C-alpha positions as CSV (number, residue, x, y, z in Angstrom):
1,M,13.1,41.8,3.5
2,T,9.7,41.3,5.0
3,A,6.6,39.4,3.8
4,G,4.5,41.9,5.8
5,L,2.5,41.8,9.0
6,K,0.8,38.4,9.1
7,T,0.7,37.6,12.9
8,V,-0.7,39.4,15.9
9,I,-0.3,37.9,19.4
10,Y,-2.7,39.1,22.2
11,P,-1.8,38.6,25.8
12,V,-4.9,37.2,27.6
13,K,-5.8,36.5,31.2
14,D,-8.8,34.2,30.5
15,I,-8.0,32.1,27.5
16,A,-11.4,30.5,27.4
17,K,-13.2,33.9,27.2
18,A,-10.7,35.2,24.7
19,K,-11.1,32.1,22.6
20,A,-14.9,32.5,22.6
21,L,-14.6,36.2,21.6
22,F,-12.2,35.5,18.7
23,T,-14.2,32.5,17.5
24,A,-17.2,34.8,17.3
25,L,-15.3,37.6,15.7
26,L,-13.5,35.6,13.1
27,G,-16.1,32.9,12.5
28,V,-13.6,30.1,12.5
29,E,-12.4,27.5,15.0
30,P,-8.8,27.7,16.2
31,Y,-6.2,25.6,14.4
32,V,-4.2,25.4,17.6
33,D,-6.2,25.0,20.8
34,E,-3.8,24.3,23.7
35,P,-3.7,25.6,27.3
36,Y,-0.5,27.6,26.5
37,Y,-1.7,29.1,23.1
38,V,-4.7,29.4,20.9
39,G,-4.2,30.3,17.3
40,F,-6.6,31.3,14.5
41,K,-6.1,31.6,10.7
42,D,-8.4,34.0,8.9
43,A,-8.0,35.9,5.7
44,G,-4.3,35.3,5.5
45,Q,-3.8,36.5,9.1
46,D,-2.6,34.6,12.1
47,V,-4.2,35.7,15.4
48,G,-2.7,34.1,18.6
49,L,-3.8,34.2,22.2
50,D,-1.1,33.9,24.8
51,P,-2.2,33.3,28.4
52,S,1.5,33.9,29.5
53,G,1.7,37.1,27.6
54,H,1.3,39.4,30.5
55,S,4.0,37.6,32.5
56,K,6.3,38.0,29.5
57,G,5.8,41.8,29.6
58,L,3.2,42.1,26.9
59,T,1.0,45.1,27.6
60,G,-1.1,44.8,24.4
61,P,-1.3,43.1,21.0
62,V,2.1,42.6,19.4
63,P,2.4,42.7,15.6
64,Y,4.9,40.1,14.1
65,W,6.7,40.9,10.9
66,H,7.5,37.8,8.8
67,V,11.1,38.1,7.7
68,D,13.5,36.2,5.5
69,D,16.5,36.4,7.9
70,I,15.5,36.9,11.5
71,K,19.1,37.3,12.8
72,E,20.0,39.9,10.2
73,T,16.7,41.8,10.8
74,L,17.2,41.7,14.6
75,S,20.7,42.9,14.3
76,G,19.6,45.8,12.1
77,L,16.9,46.8,14.6
78,L,19.3,46.7,17.5
79,A,21.7,48.9,15.5
80,A,18.9,51.3,14.9
81,G,18.3,51.7,18.7
82,A,15.8,48.9,19.5
83,E,16.1,46.9,22.8
84,T,15.9,43.1,22.8
85,L,12.8,41.8,24.6
86,Q,13.1,38.2,23.4
87,D,16.2,36.9,21.5
88,V,15.8,34.5,18.6
89,Q,14.0,31.3,19.8
90,E,12.7,28.3,18.0
91,V,9.1,27.6,18.9
92,G,8.4,24.5,16.9
93,G,8.4,23.3,13.4
94,G,11.5,25.3,12.7
95,R,9.7,28.6,13.3
96,L,11.9,31.3,14.8
97,I,10.6,34.3,16.8
98,A,12.1,37.3,18.4
99,S,10.9,40.7,19.7
100,V,12.2,44.2,20.4
101,R,11.0,47.4,21.9
102,D,11.6,50.6,19.9
103,A,12.6,54.0,21.3
104,E,8.9,54.9,21.8
105,G,8.2,51.7,23.8
106,N,6.4,49.9,21.0
107,Q,6.9,46.2,20.8
108,V,7.8,44.7,17.4
109,G,7.9,41.0,16.8
110,L,9.7,39.0,14.1
111,I,9.0,35.6,12.7
112,Q,11.0,33.5,10.3
113,D,9.5,30.3,9.0
114,T,11.5,27.4,7.5
115,A,11.4,27.1,3.7
116,A,8.8,24.8,2.6
């Protein structure tokens, strides 16, 4: 089961310029502002800027579906023909992420947060 699309990650080459653009667009300051990642929260949406995204193979924004069980969801996607791009990985605070590419070449991200 998903909680919907709540996160979009953009690969960026110039994080300072991208941060300025998204600050102007969203009208909020980032809640995470690090050299390796800048994150914004606005209207229930998480928008992330990843300066390493291109080197990870990202060619454009990647939507992340928030799921209850990332391993089960990933297994289902792989059984349906998806290809693993990033296996399940903990990225801090118990948050797990993974991503796949579908048969059309689209990237699909998954996020599982720890229960609060």
